[in-house]
C-alpha positions as CSV (number, residue, x, y, z in Angstrom):
1,X,-50.1,-104.5,37.5
2,X,-52.7,-102.6,35.6
3,X,-55.4,-104.9,36.9
4,X,-54.8,-103.5,40.4
5,X,-55.8,-100.0,39.4
6,X,-59.4,-99.2,39.9
7,X,-59.2,-96.1,37.7
8,X,-56.7,-94.7,35.2
9,X,-56.7,-91.1,34.1
10,X,-55.1,-91.2,30.7
11,X,-53.4,-88.7,28.4
12,X,-53.8,-85.7,30.7
13,X,-51.4,-82.9,31.4
14,X,-50.6,-83.6,35.1
15,X,-49.9,-80.4,37.1
16,X,-47.1,-81.6,39.5
17,X,-45.3,-79.4,42.0
18,X,-43.2,-77.2,39.7
19,X,-43.9,-78.8,36.4
20,X,-46.5,-80.0,34.0
21,X,-46.0,-83.5,32.5
22,X,-48.2,-85.6,30.2
23,X,-48.8,-88.6,32.4
24,X,-51.3,-91.3,33.1
25,X,-52.4,-91.5,36.7
26,X,-53.2,-94.9,38.2
27,X,-55.6,-94.9,41.2
28,X,-56.3,-97.6,43.7
29,X,-57.8,-97.5,47.2
30,X,-58.5,-93.8,46.8
31,X,-54.8,-93.0,46.4
32,X,-52.5,-92.1,43.6
33,X,-50.7,-95.4,42.9
34,X,-48.8,-94.7,39.6
35,X,-47.6,-91.8,37.6
36,X,-46.3,-93.1,34.3
37,X,-46.3,-92.2,30.6
38,X,-48.5,-95.0,29.5
39,X,-50.4,-97.3,31.9
40,X,-52.2,-100.1,30.2
41,X,-55.7,-100.6,31.5
42,X,-56.9,-104.1,32.5
43,X,-60.3,-105.5,31.7
44,X,-61.8,-104.3,35.0
45,X,-60.1,-100.9,35.1
46,X,-62.2,-97.8,34.6
47,X,-60.6,-95.2,32.3
48,X,-61.1,-91.4,32.2
49,X,-59.6,-90.0,29.0
50,X,-58.2,-86.5,29.7
51,X,-56.6,-85.9,26.3
52,X,-55.9,-82.2,25.8
53,X,-56.9,-81.3,29.4
54,X,-55.1,-80.4,32.6
55,X,-55.3,-82.7,35.6
56,X,-54.8,-80.5,38.7
57,X,-54.8,-81.3,42.4
58,X,-58.3,-80.5,43.5
59,X,-58.7,-77.0,44.9
60,X,-58.6,-76.7,48.7
61,X,-60.9,-73.8,49.6
62,X,-60.0,-72.8,53.2
63,X,-62.7,-70.2,53.5
64,X,-66.4,-70.9,52.9
65,X,-69.6,-70.2,54.9
66,X,-72.2,-72.9,54.7
67,X,-74.3,-71.5,57.6
68,X,-75.4,-74.7,59.3
69,X,-76.8,-75.2,61.8
70,X,-80.0,-73.1,61.6
71,X,-79.2,-71.2,58.4
72,X,-79.1,-74.0,55.9
73,X,-81.8,-72.1,54.0
74,X,-79.0,-69.6,53.1
75,X,-76.6,-72.4,52.1
76,X,-76.0,-75.8,53.6
77,X,-73.4,-78.5,53.3
78,X,-75.2,-80.4,50.5
79,X,-75.7,-77.5,48.1
80,X,-72.5,-75.8,49.0
81,X,-70.3,-78.9,48.6
82,X,-72.0,-79.8,45.3
83,X,-71.1,-76.4,43.9
84,X,-67.5,-76.8,45.0
85,X,-67.4,-80.3,43.4
86,X,-68.6,-78.7,40.1
87,X,-65.8,-76.2,40.4
88,X,-63.0,-78.7,40.9
89,X,-62.7,-78.2,44.7
90,X,-62.1,-81.4,46.7
91,X,-61.6,-80.1,50.2
92,X,-63.0,-77.1,52.0
93,X,-62.9,-75.5,55.4
94,X,-66.2,-74.2,56.8
95,X,-66.1,-71.0,58.9
96,X,-67.5,-70.9,62.5
97,X,-69.9,-67.9,62.1
98,X,-73.3,-67.4,60.4
99,X,-74.6,-70.7,61.8
100,X,-76.5,-70.6,65.1
101,X,-75.0,-71.6,67.4
102,X,-71.6,-70.4,66.1
103,X,-68.7,-72.9,66.4
104,X,-67.2,-71.4,69.6
105,X,-67.4,-74.4,71.9
106,X,-67.4,-78.2,71.8
107,X,-71.2,-78.8,71.7
108,X,-71.5,-76.4,68.8
109,X,-68.6,-78.1,66.9
110,X,-70.1,-81.5,67.4
111,X,-73.5,-80.2,66.2
112,X,-72.0,-78.8,63.1
113,X,-70.0,-82.0,62.4
114,X,-73.2,-84.0,62.8
115,X,-75.0,-81.9,60.3
116,X,-72.1,-82.2,57.8
117,X,-71.7,-85.9,58.1
118,X,-73.2,-87.7,55.1
119,X,-74.2,-84.4,53.4
120,X,-71.0,-83.3,51.7
121,X,-69.9,-84.3,48.2
122,X,-66.2,-83.6,49.0
123,X,-63.9,-83.7,52.1
124,X,-64.0,-80.8,54.6
125,X,-62.4,-79.3,57.7
126,X,-64.1,-77.2,60.3
127,X,-62.9,-73.9,61.8
128,X,-63.4,-73.0,65.5
129,X,-64.0,-69.4,66.5
130,X,-62.3,-66.9,68.9
131,X,-64.8,-64.5,70.4
132,X,-65.1,-62.6,73.7
133,X,-65.8,-65.1,76.5
134,X,-64.6,-68.4,74.9
135,X,-60.9,-68.4,75.8
136,X,-61.5,-71.5,78.0
137,X,-63.1,-73.3,75.1
138,X,-60.1,-73.1,72.7
139,X,-58.2,-76.1,73.9
140,X,-61.2,-78.5,73.7
141,X,-62.0,-77.3,70.2
142,X,-58.3,-77.9,69.1
143,X,-58.3,-81.3,70.7
144,X,-61.5,-82.2,68.8
145,X,-59.8,-81.4,65.5
146,X,-60.6,-77.9,64.3
147,X,-58.3,-76.7,61.6
148,X,-57.6,-73.4,63.4
149,X,-59.5,-70.4,64.9
150,X,-61.2,-67.5,63.2
151,X,-61.6,-64.0,64.7
152,X,-63.0,-60.7,63.4
153,X,-61.4,-57.4,64.2
154,X,-64.4,-55.7,62.7
155,X,-68.1,-56.3,63.3
156,X,-69.1,-59.5,61.4
157,X,-72.8,-58.6,61.3
158,X,-75.6,-61.1,61.9
159,X,-78.5,-61.2,64.3
160,X,-79.3,-62.1,67.9
161,X,-77.6,-62.7,71.1
162,X,-76.0,-65.9,69.9
163,X,-74.3,-64.4,67.0
164,X,-70.5,-64.5,66.4
165,X,-68.9,-61.3,67.8
166,X,-65.8,-59.4,67.0
167,X,-62.8,-59.5,69.4
168,X,-61.7,-56.6,71.6
169,X,-57.9,-56.1,72.0
170,X,-57.7,-58.0,75.3
171,X,-59.5,-61.1,73.8
172,X,-57.3,-60.9,70.7
173,X,-54.1,-60.7,72.7
174,X,-55.0,-63.4,75.3
175,X,-56.5,-65.6,72.5
176,X,-53.2,-65.4,70.6
177,X,-51.3,-66.5,73.7
178,X,-53.6,-69.5,74.2
179,X,-53.5,-70.5,70.5
180,X,-49.7,-70.2,70.4
181,X,-49.5,-72.5,73.4
182,X,-51.7,-75.1,71.6
183,X,-49.6,-74.8,68.4
184,X,-52.7,-73.6,66.6
185,X,-53.3,-70.9,64.0
186,X,-55.5,-67.8,64.1
187,X,-57.2,-66.6,60.9
188,X,-58.2,-62.9,61.0
189,X,-60.6,-60.7,59.2
190,X,-58.5,-57.6,59.5
191,X,-60.4,-54.3,59.3
192,X,-60.4,-51.7,62.1
193,X,-63.9,-51.6,63.6
194,X,-63.3,-48.3,65.2
195,X,-62.5,-46.8,61.8
196,X,-65.2,-48.4,59.7
197,X,-68.0,-47.9,62.3
198,X,-67.4,-44.1,62.5
199,X,-67.2,-43.7,58.7
200,X,-70.2,-45.9,58.0
201,X,-72.4,-44.1,60.6
202,X,-71.4,-40.7,59.2
203,X,-72.2,-41.8,55.6
204,X,-75.6,-43.2,56.6
205,X,-76.4,-40.1,58.7
206,X,-75.6,-37.9,55.6
207,X,-77.6,-40.0,53.2
208,X,-74.6,-41.3,51.3
209,X,-75.6,-45.0,51.0
210,X,-74.5,-46.0,47.5
211,X,-71.8,-48.6,46.5
212,X,-68.9,-46.1,46.4
213,X,-70.0,-44.6,49.7
214,X,-69.8,-48.1,51.2
215,X,-66.4,-48.6,49.8
216,X,-65.3,-45.2,51.2
217,X,-66.5,-46.3,54.6
218,X,-64.1,-49.2,54.6
219,X,-60.9,-47.7,53.2
220,X,-57.5,-49.4,52.7
221,X,-56.3,-47.7,55.9
222,X,-58.8,-49.8,57.9
223,X,-57.2,-53.0,56.6
224,X,-53.6,-51.7,57.2
225,X,-54.3,-50.6,60.8
226,X,-55.8,-54.0,61.7
227,X,-53.0,-55.9,60.0
228,X,-50.3,-53.9,61.8
229,X,-52.0,-54.4,65.2
230,X,-52.4,-58.1,64.7
231,X,-48.8,-58.5,63.6
232,X,-47.6,-56.7,66.7
233,X,-49.6,-58.9,69.0
234,X,-48.5,-62.1,67.1
235,X,-44.9,-61.0,67.4
236,X,-45.3,-60.6,71.2
237,X,-47.2,-63.9,71.7
238,X,-45.6,-66.1,69.0
239,X,-49.0,-67.0,67.5
240,X,-49.2,-68.3,64.0
241,X,-51.3,-66.0,61.9
242,X,-53.3,-66.2,58.7
243,X,-54.9,-63.1,57.2
244,X,-58.1,-63.9,55.2
245,X,-59.3,-62.0,52.1
246,X,-56.6,-59.3,51.9
247,X,-57.7,-56.7,49.4
248,X,-54.7,-54.4,49.1
249,X,-51.1,-54.7,48.0
250,X,-49.9,-52.5,50.8
251,X,-51.2,-55.0,53.4
252,X,-49.5,-57.9,51.5
253,X,-46.3,-55.9,51.7
254,X,-46.7,-55.4,55.4
255,X,-47.2,-59.1,55.9
256,X,-44.3,-59.9,53.6
257,X,-42.0,-57.7,55.8
258,X,-43.2,-59.6,58.9
259,X,-42.3,-62.9,57.2
260,X,-38.8,-61.6,56.5
261,X,-38.5,-60.7,60.2
262,X,-39.3,-64.4,61.0
263,X,-43.0,-64.2,61.8
264,X,-45.1,-67.3,61.0
265,X,-47.8,-65.6,59.0
266,X,-49.6,-66.2,55.7
267,X,-51.9,-64.1,53.5
268,X,-55.0,-65.1,51.5
269,X,-56.8,-63.2,48.8
270,X,-59.9,-64.0,46.8
271,X,-60.9,-64.2,43.2
272,X,-63.3,-61.3,43.5
273,X,-60.4,-58.9,44.4
274,X,-58.4,-60.2,41.4
275,X,-61.3,-60.2,38.9
276,X,-63.8,-57.4,39.9
277,X,-63.4,-53.7,40.9
278,X,-65.4,-51.1,42.7
279,X,-66.8,-50.1,39.2
280,X,-68.4,-53.6,39.0
281,X,-69.7,-53.2,42.6
282,X,-71.5,-50.0,41.5
283,X,-72.9,-51.4,38.2
284,X,-73.9,-54.8,39.6
285,X,-75.2,-53.6,42.9
286,X,-75.2,-55.6,46.2
287,X,-74.6,-58.9,44.5
288,X,-71.0,-57.7,44.4
289,X,-70.9,-56.3,48.0
290,X,-68.3,-57.8,50.3
291,X,-66.0,-56.7,53.2
292,X,-63.3,-55.5,52.7
293,X,-65.0,-53.9,49.6
294,X,-63.8,-54.3,46.0
295,X,-61.1,-51.9,45.2
296,X,-60.0,-49.8,42.2
297,X,-58.7,-51.3,38.9
298,X,-55.3,-49.9,39.8
299,X,-55.4,-51.8,43.1
300,X,-56.4,-54.9,41.3
301,X,-53.3,-54.7,39.1
302,X,-51.1,-54.2,42.2
303,X,-52.6,-57.4,43.7
304,X,-51.8,-59.4,40.6
305,X,-48.2,-58.0,40.7
306,X,-47.9,-59.0,44.4
307,X,-49.3,-62.5,43.5
308,X,-46.6,-62.9,40.8
309,X,-43.9,-61.8,43.3
310,X,-45.0,-64.6,45.7
311,X,-46.6,-62.3,48.3
312,X,-49.9,-64.1,48.1
313,X,-49.9,-67.5,49.8
314,X,-53.3,-68.9,48.9
315,X,-56.5,-68.1,47.2
316,X,-59.9,-68.9,48.8
317,X,-63.4,-68.0,47.7
318,X,-64.9,-66.6,51.0
319,X,-68.2,-67.9,49.7
320,X,-70.7,-66.0,51.7
321,X,-74.2,-66.7,50.4
322,X,-77.7,-65.5,51.5
323,X,-81.3,-65.5,50.2
324,X,-81.8,-63.1,47.3
325,X,-84.2,-60.9,49.3
326,X,-81.3,-59.9,51.7
327,X,-79.3,-58.5,48.7
328,X,-81.8,-57.7,46.0
329,X,-85.0,-56.6,47.7
330,X,-86.3,-53.2,46.4
331,X,-85.5,-50.3,48.6
332,X,-82.5,-51.8,50.3
333,X,-79.6,-49.4,50.6
334,X,-76.1,-50.7,49.8
335,X,-75.3,-50.4,53.5
336,X,-78.4,-52.5,54.5
337,X,-77.8,-55.3,51.9
338,X,-76.0,-58.5,53.1
339,X,-72.3,-58.3,52.5
340,X,-70.9,-61.5,51.0
341,X,-70.2,-62.9,47.5
342,X,-71.3,-66.3,46.2
343,X,-68.4,-67.5,44.2
344,X,-67.2,-70.9,45.4
345,X,-68.1,-72.8,42.3
346,X,-66.1,-70.6,40.0
347,X,-62.7,-70.1,41.8
348,X,-60.6,-72.5,39.8
349,X,-62.1,-71.6,36.5
350,X,-61.7,-67.8,37.2
351,X,-58.1,-68.2,38.3
352,X,-57.2,-70.4,35.3
353,X,-59.2,-68.1,32.9
354,X,-57.7,-64.9,34.1
355,X,-54.3,-66.1,35.5
356,X,-53.3,-68.7,33.0
357,X,-55.2,-68.1,29.7
358,X,-55.2,-64.3,29.8
359,X,-52.2,-63.3,31.9
360,X,-50.0,-66.2,30.9
361,X,-48.9,-67.1,34.4
362,X,-47.6,-70.6,35.0
363,X,-50.4,-73.1,35.8
364,X,-48.1,-74.5,38.5
365,X,-48.3,-71.1,40.3
366,X,-52.1,-71.1,40.2
367,X,-52.1,-74.7,41.4
368,X,-49.8,-73.8,44.3
369,X,-52.1,-71.0,45.4
370,X,-55.3,-73.1,45.1
371,X,-54.0,-76.5,46.4
372,X,-50.5,-77.0,47.5
373,X,-50.0,-74.1,49.9
374,X,-53.4,-74.4,51.6
375,X,-52.6,-78.1,52.3
376,X,-49.2,-77.2,53.7
377,X,-50.4,-74.3,55.8
378,X,-53.3,-76.2,57.4
379,X,-51.9,-79.6,58.1
380,X,-53.3,-81.5,55.1
381,X,-50.1,-81.9,53.1
382,X,-49.6,-85.5,54.2
383,X,-52.4,-86.5,52.0
384,X,-53.8,-83.6,50.0
385,X,-52.8,-80.7,47.8
386,X,-50.4,-82.3,45.3
387,X,-50.3,-85.0,42.6
388,X,-47.7,-87.5,44.0
389,X,-47.5,-91.1,44.8
390,X,-49.4,-92.1,47.9
391,X,-51.5,-88.9,48.0
392,X,-55.3,-88.9,48.0
393,X,-56.5,-88.9,44.4
394,X,-58.2,-85.5,44.8
395,X,-58.2,-84.3,41.2
396,X,-59.8,-81.7,38.9
397,X,-59.8,-82.3,35.2
398,X,-60.0,-78.9,33.4
399,X,-60.4,-78.2,29.7
400,X,-58.3,-75.1,29.0
401,X,-60.1,-74.3,25.7
402,X,-63.7,-74.9,26.5
403,X,-65.2,-71.4,26.4
404,X,-68.7,-70.9,27.8
405,X,-70.9,-68.2,29.4
406,X,-71.6,-68.9,33.0
407,X,-75.4,-69.0,33.4
408,X,-77.2,-68.8,36.7
409,X,-78.7,-72.2,35.8
410,X,-75.1,-73.6,35.9
411,X,-74.7,-72.7,39.5
412,X,-75.5,-75.4,42.2
413,X,-75.9,-73.0,45.1
414,X,-79.1,-73.0,47.0
415,X,-79.6,-69.4,45.7
416,X,-78.3,-69.0,42.2
417,X,-77.0,-65.4,42.3
418,X,-73.4,-64.5,41.8
419,X,-71.4,-61.6,40.3
420,X,-69.9,-64.0,37.9
421,X,-73.2,-65.1,36.3
422,X,-73.1,-63.9,32.7
423,X,-69.3,-63.9,32.6
424,X,-67.6,-65.4,29.5
425,X,-65.0,-68.0,30.7
426,X,-62.3,-69.6,28.5
427,X,-62.0,-72.9,30.4
428,X,-64.2,-75.4,32.2
429,X,-63.9,-78.2,34.8
430,X,-65.1,-81.4,33.2
431,X,-64.5,-83.9,36.1
432,X,-63.7,-83.9,39.8
433,X,-62.4,-86.8,41.8
434,X,-62.3,-87.0,45.6
435,X,-60.2,-89.8,47.0
436,X,-60.3,-91.6,43.7
437,X,-64.1,-91.5,43.3
438,X,-65.6,-89.4,40.5
439,X,-67.9,-87.1,42.3
440,X,-68.8,-84.8,39.4
441,X,-68.7,-84.7,35.6
442,X,-69.9,-82.0,33.3
443,X,-72.2,-84.4,31.5
444,X,-73.7,-86.1,34.6
445,X,-73.5,-83.3,37.3
446,X,-72.8,-84.3,40.9
447,X,-72.7,-88.1,41.0
448,X,-71.8,-88.7,44.6
449,X,-73.4,-86.0,46.9
450,X,-72.6,-87.6,50.3
451,X,-69.1,-89.2,50.3
452,X,-67.1,-86.4,51.8
453,X,-65.3,-86.9,55.2
454,X,-64.3,-84.6,58.0
455,X,-60.5,-84.1,57.9
456,X,-59.7,-83.4,61.6
457,X,-56.4,-81.8,62.4
458,X,-54.4,-81.5,65.5
459,X,-51.0,-79.8,66.1
460,X,-51.0,-78.9,62.4
461,X,-50.9,-82.6,61.2
462,X,-53.7,-84.6,59.6
463,X,-55.3,-87.4,61.5
464,X,-54.8,-90.2,59.0
């Protein structure tokens, strides 16, 4: 039987749903074909020795911005997916904004899919957008296989007439009704635009344009108000909801209470809210600017507590890159600098370093947040997100005791700036496999830059 395996991962600590077991993993046809204590390799079988290392399901990052078409010079599919592969991520979902045209109708979706094809190291899904004026486009986007729809309650920024725009209340409510009828899911950036616009304008008018002034212009109350409004509309319409990059424990509590009332809703947070604080934002400058902003150290601890209590459903990077001059040019105020953190390559290592090695949380919990629940929530669990027989062999091999200092030169982004550059980490991804193919090793770098496939979804189920 061993001759039938194309690759065997030997001696690794396999992170299964709910337990960690030392197992060999036999792979054939891109699938996990055997999970046994000792698989003998045949003469034609490749072997990857993972002695002393964890073998995890590859991360599924449901929130990245790769900016194609038109803004690939910020970050494109090739550089973005390479950085994900280096970080142990095997599937990602690209957001519909920042490219031009944004993915709010069928021609734009097909253009984005065309630009991604043959240029991604790992598998990917594509989000559609909900914006004023595109209610009649939602059904065709869903039929073409978008993973769901993204909307902003606050101004997403960007330039020009074709940019992605925030929803008004009428569009949000009617969009939810349409998405509910399709069986789709709506992902929301939840900050009250009315609140943040007034506070930001006043701060700029009065010359208060530093990092803490920016944070004060986007307070926790702006997140809470938007979450409450969206939950109300979703309750009335029956729309499935997913809140992206939640930054406060109070918002997680509000979402948890909605779950207990029977609402179909999930919550995501990001490594930067669990690792960094507003003190870091002040000391690092705009490289650590994001929206919602980084919060206090006390709030960070509350987020970790909520995570341990099961109130966080998944972790995603919200990788939002830009050229350095948009963040780091001399004379830019904090309000003028581009808001977005480059961090996709580091998510798994950051969560293992901080969550497992430092806080002693179960590796199975971190794996659930990074892999299993994203797959279950977004229609990928028939093939991705877990180590089990018949699943895609999407795997990350991680050495838990390989300490290193993350250098800018380690980053594979188009623009190698990140708030994590210079950070000491206690673990490192050494290999990444997508559908049984080794796409990255620490020694060789990205081996296969173009084998990723578009995972189209419909009615919450993967198209196999």
